[in-house]
C-alpha positions as CSV (number, residue, x, y, z in Angstrom):
1,M,-88.7,-16.6,-86.1
2,K,-92.5,-16.5,-86.3
3,H,-93.1,-19.6,-84.2
4,R,-91.0,-18.2,-81.3
5,D,-93.2,-15.1,-81.5
6,G,-96.3,-17.2,-81.1
7,D,-97.4,-17.3,-84.7
8,V,-97.0,-21.0,-85.1
9,A,-99.3,-21.3,-88.1
10,G,-97.6,-18.5,-89.9
11,A,-94.2,-20.0,-89.2
12,A,-95.3,-23.4,-90.4
13,K,-96.6,-21.8,-93.6
14,L,-93.4,-19.9,-94.2
15,Y,-91.1,-23.0,-93.6
16,G,-93.4,-25.0,-95.9
17,Q,-93.0,-22.5,-98.6
18,I,-89.2,-22.5,-98.2
19,I,-89.2,-26.3,-98.4
20,E,-91.5,-26.3,-101.4
21,A,-88.9,-24.2,-103.2
22,E,-85.9,-26.0,-101.7
23,P,-86.9,-29.4,-100.3
24,H,-83.6,-30.1,-98.6
25,H,-83.2,-26.7,-96.8
26,P,-81.8,-27.8,-93.4
27,A,-83.0,-24.9,-91.3
28,A,-86.5,-24.9,-92.6
29,N,-86.8,-28.7,-92.2
30,L,-85.4,-28.4,-88.6
31,N,-87.8,-25.6,-87.7
32,L,-90.8,-27.3,-89.2
33,A,-89.9,-30.6,-87.4
34,S,-89.6,-28.6,-84.2
35,I,-93.1,-27.2,-84.6
36,A,-94.4,-30.7,-85.4
37,L,-92.7,-32.0,-82.3
38,D,-94.2,-29.3,-80.1
39,Q,-97.7,-30.1,-81.5
40,G,-97.3,-33.8,-80.8
41,Q,-97.0,-34.7,-84.5
42,L,-94.2,-37.2,-83.7
43,D,-94.3,-39.3,-86.9
44,E,-94.1,-36.2,-89.1
45,A,-91.3,-34.7,-87.0
46,R,-89.4,-38.0,-87.1
47,G,-89.6,-38.3,-90.9
48,M,-88.3,-34.8,-91.4
49,L,-85.5,-35.2,-89.0
50,A,-84.5,-38.6,-90.5
51,G,-84.3,-36.8,-93.8
52,V,-82.0,-34.1,-92.4
53,L,-79.7,-36.7,-90.8
54,A,-79.6,-38.8,-94.0
55,R,-78.1,-35.7,-95.8
56,D,-76.0,-34.5,-92.9
57,E,-75.2,-36.9,-90.1
58,D,-73.1,-34.2,-88.3
59,N,-76.1,-32.0,-87.6
60,G,-76.2,-31.8,-83.8
61,V,-79.6,-30.0,-83.6
62,A,-81.2,-32.8,-85.8
63,H,-79.7,-35.5,-83.5
64,L,-81.1,-33.6,-80.5
65,L,-84.6,-33.2,-81.9
66,Y,-84.6,-36.8,-83.2
67,S,-83.6,-38.1,-79.7
68,R,-86.6,-36.2,-78.2
69,V,-89.0,-37.8,-80.7
70,C,-87.6,-41.2,-80.0
71,F,-87.9,-40.8,-76.2
72,L,-91.5,-39.6,-76.5
73,Q,-92.3,-42.6,-78.7
74,G,-90.7,-45.0,-76.2
75,D,-87.9,-45.8,-78.7
76,H,-85.2,-45.4,-76.1
77,E,-82.5,-47.6,-77.7
78,I,-82.5,-45.3,-80.8
79,G,-82.9,-42.2,-78.8
80,Y,-79.7,-42.8,-76.6
81,P,-77.1,-42.8,-79.5
82,N,-78.8,-39.7,-80.9
83,I,-78.6,-37.7,-77.7
84,I,-75.0,-38.9,-77.3
85,A,-74.2,-37.6,-80.9
86,A,-76.0,-34.3,-80.1
87,F,-73.8,-33.8,-77.1
88,E,-70.6,-34.7,-79.0
89,L,-71.5,-32.3,-81.8
90,L,-72.7,-29.5,-79.4
91,P,-70.5,-29.9,-76.3
92,D,-70.6,-26.3,-75.2
93,E,-74.5,-26.0,-75.2
94,E,-75.5,-26.2,-71.6
95,G,-79.1,-27.3,-72.5
96,V,-77.8,-30.2,-74.6
97,A,-75.5,-31.3,-71.9
98,T,-78.3,-31.3,-69.4
99,E,-80.5,-33.4,-71.7
100,F,-77.6,-35.8,-72.4
101,V,-76.9,-36.3,-68.7
102,S,-80.6,-36.8,-68.0
103,A,-80.8,-39.5,-70.7
104,M,-77.7,-41.4,-69.6
105,R,-79.1,-41.3,-66.0
106,R,-82.5,-42.6,-67.3
107,R,-80.7,-45.5,-69.1
108,Y,-78.7,-46.4,-66.0
109,F,-81.7,-46.3,-63.7
110,T,-83.9,-48.5,-65.9
111,F,-84.6,-51.7,-64.1
112,D,-83.0,-54.8,-65.8
113,Q,-84.5,-58.0,-64.4
114,D,-81.9,-60.3,-65.9
115,E,-79.0,-58.3,-64.6
116,Y,-80.8,-58.0,-61.2
117,F,-81.2,-61.8,-60.8
118,E,-77.6,-62.4,-61.9
119,L,-76.2,-60.0,-59.4
120,F,-78.6,-61.1,-56.6
121,E,-77.5,-64.8,-57.2
122,G,-73.9,-63.7,-57.0
123,A,-74.5,-62.0,-53.7
124,Q,-76.4,-65.0,-52.3
125,N,-73.4,-67.2,-53.3
126,G,-70.9,-64.8,-51.8
127,D,-69.0,-64.3,-55.1
128,L,-70.4,-60.9,-56.2
129,P,-67.4,-58.7,-57.2
130,A,-67.1,-55.5,-55.1
131,E,-67.4,-53.3,-58.2
132,K,-70.9,-54.7,-58.8
133,M,-72.3,-54.2,-55.2
134,Q,-73.5,-50.7,-55.7
135,R,-75.2,-51.7,-58.9
136,L,-77.0,-54.4,-57.0
137,A,-78.1,-51.9,-54.4
138,H,-79.4,-49.6,-57.1
139,L,-81.3,-52.4,-58.8
140,T,-82.9,-53.6,-55.6
141,F,-84.0,-50.0,-54.9
142,L,-85.5,-49.8,-58.4
143,R,-87.6,-52.9,-57.7
144,I,-89.5,-50.9,-55.0
145,A,-89.2,-47.4,-56.5
146,R,-92.8,-47.2,-57.6
147,P,-94.7,-43.9,-57.9
148,E,-96.3,-44.4,-54.5
149,L,-92.9,-44.6,-52.8
150,I,-91.4,-41.8,-54.8
151,K,-94.3,-39.5,-53.8
152,L,-93.7,-40.3,-50.1
153,I,-89.9,-39.6,-50.5
154,V,-90.4,-36.2,-52.1
155,E,-93.3,-35.0,-49.9
156,A,-92.7,-31.6,-48.4
157,G,-93.1,-30.3,-44.9
158,L,-92.8,-33.6,-42.9
159,P,-92.0,-33.5,-39.2
160,A,-88.5,-34.8,-38.2
161,D,-90.0,-37.8,-36.4
162,T,-92.0,-39.0,-39.5
163,P,-91.5,-42.7,-40.1
164,D,-89.5,-43.7,-43.2
165,A,-91.1,-43.8,-46.6
166,V,-91.2,-47.6,-46.9
167,M,-92.9,-48.0,-43.5
168,R,-95.5,-45.4,-44.4
169,W,-96.2,-47.1,-47.7
170,L,-96.3,-50.5,-46.0
171,G,-99.0,-49.3,-43.6
172,A,-101.2,-48.2,-46.4
173,L,-101.2,-51.5,-48.3
174,P,-103.5,-54.6,-48.0
175,E,-102.0,-57.6,-46.1
176,D,-101.0,-59.6,-49.2
177,A,-99.2,-56.6,-50.8
178,Q,-97.5,-55.9,-47.5
179,K,-95.8,-59.4,-47.6
180,E,-94.4,-58.8,-51.1
181,L,-93.1,-55.3,-50.2
182,A,-91.6,-56.5,-47.0
183,L,-89.6,-59.2,-48.9
184,L,-88.4,-56.6,-51.5
185,A,-87.5,-54.2,-48.7
186,R,-85.4,-56.8,-46.9
187,N,-83.5,-57.5,-50.1
188,F,-82.9,-53.8,-50.5
189,V,-81.5,-53.4,-47.0
190,Q,-79.2,-56.4,-47.4
191,A,-77.9,-55.1,-50.7
192,A,-77.3,-51.6,-49.3
193,E,-75.5,-53.1,-46.3
194,L,-73.3,-55.3,-48.5
195,M,-72.2,-52.2,-50.4
196,R,-71.6,-50.0,-47.3
197,N,-69.6,-52.7,-45.5
198,T,-67.2,-53.1,-48.4
199,E,-63.9,-51.2,-48.2
200,R,-64.3,-49.9,-51.7
201,Y,-67.3,-47.8,-50.6
202,R,-66.2,-46.5,-47.2
203,P,-66.1,-42.8,-46.5
204,Q,-62.7,-41.2,-47.1
205,R,-60.5,-38.7,-45.4
206,A,-60.2,-35.5,-47.5
207,T,-59.3,-31.8,-47.7
208,L,-61.9,-29.6,-49.3
209,T,-61.2,-26.3,-51.0
210,M,-64.4,-24.3,-50.6
211,R,-65.7,-22.0,-53.3
212,V,-65.3,-18.4,-52.3
213,L,-68.4,-16.4,-53.0
214,P,-68.5,-12.6,-53.7
215,G,-67.9,-10.6,-50.5
216,E,-66.2,-13.5,-48.7
217,G,-62.6,-13.6,-47.7
218,D,-59.6,-15.6,-48.8
219,D,-59.6,-19.2,-50.0
220,D,-61.0,-21.6,-47.4
221,T,-60.0,-25.2,-46.9
222,Q,-61.6,-27.8,-44.6
223,E,-60.2,-31.1,-43.6
224,C,-62.5,-34.0,-42.7
225,E,-62.2,-37.6,-41.5
226,A,-65.2,-38.9,-43.5
227,L,-66.5,-37.6,-46.8
228,E,-69.5,-39.2,-48.5
229,D,-72.6,-38.1,-50.6
230,A,-75.6,-37.4,-48.4
231,D,-77.6,-39.9,-50.5
232,T,-76.9,-43.3,-49.1
233,L,-77.0,-45.2,-52.4
234,T,-74.5,-42.8,-53.9
235,G,-72.4,-43.1,-50.8
236,S,-68.7,-42.6,-51.1
237,T,-68.8,-42.4,-54.9
238,L,-69.1,-39.6,-57.4
239,E,-72.0,-39.9,-59.9
240,I,-70.7,-38.8,-63.3
241,V,-71.4,-39.3,-67.0
242,T,-68.3,-40.0,-68.9
243,N,-67.7,-41.7,-72.3
244,G,-71.4,-41.9,-72.9
245,E,-72.4,-43.7,-69.8
246,L,-73.4,-43.0,-66.1
247,R,-70.8,-44.3,-63.6
248,F,-70.4,-44.1,-59.9
249,V,-66.6,-43.7,-59.2
250,P,-65.5,-44.7,-55.7
251,F,-63.7,-42.0,-53.7
252,S,-61.3,-44.8,-52.7
253,E,-60.0,-44.8,-56.3
254,I,-59.8,-41.0,-56.7
255,A,-56.8,-38.7,-55.7
256,S,-58.6,-35.4,-56.4
257,I,-61.8,-33.9,-57.9
258,E,-62.0,-30.5,-59.4
259,F,-65.5,-29.0,-60.0
260,S,-66.3,-26.5,-62.7
261,M,-68.8,-23.7,-62.0
262,P,-72.1,-25.1,-60.9
263,A,-74.6,-26.1,-63.7
264,P,-77.3,-28.7,-64.0
265,A,-74.6,-30.9,-65.6
266,T,-71.5,-29.7,-63.8
267,G,-68.1,-30.4,-65.4
268,V,-65.7,-32.4,-63.2
269,L,-62.1,-33.6,-63.6
270,L,-61.0,-36.6,-61.6
271,N,-57.3,-37.3,-61.0
272,M,-57.3,-41.1,-60.2
273,R,-55.0,-42.7,-57.8
274,D,-53.5,-44.7,-60.7
275,G,-52.5,-41.5,-62.4
276,T,-55.2,-41.4,-65.1
277,L,-57.5,-38.5,-65.7
278,I,-61.3,-38.8,-66.1
279,S,-63.4,-35.9,-67.2
280,G,-67.2,-35.9,-67.1
281,L,-70.4,-34.3,-66.1
282,M,-72.0,-34.6,-62.7
283,P,-75.7,-34.3,-62.2
284,L,-76.2,-31.4,-59.8
285,F,-79.6,-32.5,-58.7
286,Y,-80.7,-35.8,-57.2
287,L,-82.7,-38.4,-59.2
288,F,-86.2,-37.6,-57.9
289,T,-85.9,-33.8,-57.7
290,E,-88.3,-33.2,-60.6
291,F,-91.1,-34.9,-58.6
292,A,-90.7,-32.8,-55.5
293,D,-93.7,-30.9,-54.1
294,S,-91.6,-27.9,-53.2
295,E,-90.6,-25.5,-56.0
296,K,-87.6,-24.5,-54.0
297,V,-86.4,-28.1,-53.9
298,R,-87.1,-28.6,-57.7
299,L,-85.1,-25.4,-58.4
300,G,-82.2,-26.6,-56.3
301,Q,-82.6,-23.9,-53.7
302,S,-82.7,-26.5,-50.9
303,T,-82.1,-30.2,-50.3
304,L,-84.3,-32.8,-48.7
305,L,-82.6,-35.8,-47.1
306,R,-85.4,-38.3,-46.6
307,P,-85.3,-41.7,-44.8
308,V,-86.3,-44.4,-47.3
309,L,-85.9,-47.4,-45.0
310,G,-84.1,-47.4,-41.6
311,D,-80.9,-45.3,-42.0
312,I,-81.0,-45.4,-45.8
313,V,-81.5,-41.9,-47.0
314,A,-82.5,-40.5,-50.4
315,G,-81.5,-37.0,-51.5
316,V,-84.0,-34.7,-53.3
317,G,-83.0,-31.3,-54.7
318,M,-79.4,-30.1,-55.0
319,R,-76.7,-32.6,-54.3
320,A,-74.9,-32.4,-50.9
321,F,-71.9,-34.1,-49.4
322,R,-71.7,-35.2,-45.7
323,V,-68.5,-33.8,-44.3
324,D,-68.0,-35.6,-41.0
325,G,-71.8,-36.1,-40.9
326,A,-72.8,-32.5,-41.7
327,P,-74.4,-31.9,-45.1
328,I,-72.7,-29.2,-47.3
329,P,-74.2,-28.2,-50.7
330,I,-71.8,-29.4,-53.4
331,V,-71.9,-26.0,-55.0
332,R,-69.8,-24.7,-52.1
333,I,-67.0,-27.1,-53.0
334,E,-64.3,-26.3,-55.6
335,K,-61.9,-29.1,-55.1
336,I,-61.5,-32.3,-53.1
337,E,-58.1,-33.9,-52.4
338,F,-58.3,-37.4,-50.8
339,E,-55.7,-38.7,-48.5
340,D,-53.7,-41.8,-49.4
């Protein structure tokens, strides 16, 4: 195609000629919409894609491009069902799966003030259900996860004795702002502790089947007393997208996990303790990876485990599990079997 060879104007002219002769030509409309999208002509792209979908609602590429336009225009609630449809129609396309998981993650990690106050009040009253405690911890973190804090979390080359990110941020703020942040930070710590002190979220005993790399020996298994994600707010849960939503499934409810070959959206199969099966996609990289200073971290070639506040740690880069306290890249693990 001409636009992939760099001749965008020539390609646009060619597709325009095709559409002039055959207005509903799907490929020409999609390609012209893609060019418009790349050039920031969002309204034009949206109109063409809406036309394609009106004639063929099962066009996965049209749903994918339409979702991109919606997200760029801030129309997220329309973008989400379109990226879900794109994934359902193009399930074997790795790039589509990656965009789908990213969008579902973005939806989950969008701060919802009404939900936050409802859960916060439940925690204050002592009647917050255990299955909502991790969500409260995430929402309290989102209240303070401003660009200034994220920049401190993902900063490269820090000495081991560097103070945690919140304390460094606090020291750079004027006195009035310090008081507000200190209150939010206290709520964050309380929510994280509430989650971690609940049986549902405790580290689990497990046997790990390690992935054998070329040149290595036979299958390797490793037993551990305490398995958890290296990221504190993920903790003893598995972050997956299943049935069109992001979930954090507690290890305490899982009998075993099987991991497909590593990919940005890694396929997983969960055998639950109640006998049911859950399949889904696990984000291979932590939430703030794209903001990391280090290219190696952004590419998933290394992992940063950064203190956010006290002993609460955020992962940046490739996901890792703590196996009896020692971090192991998740790509080295093929299967996990939890003890009853």
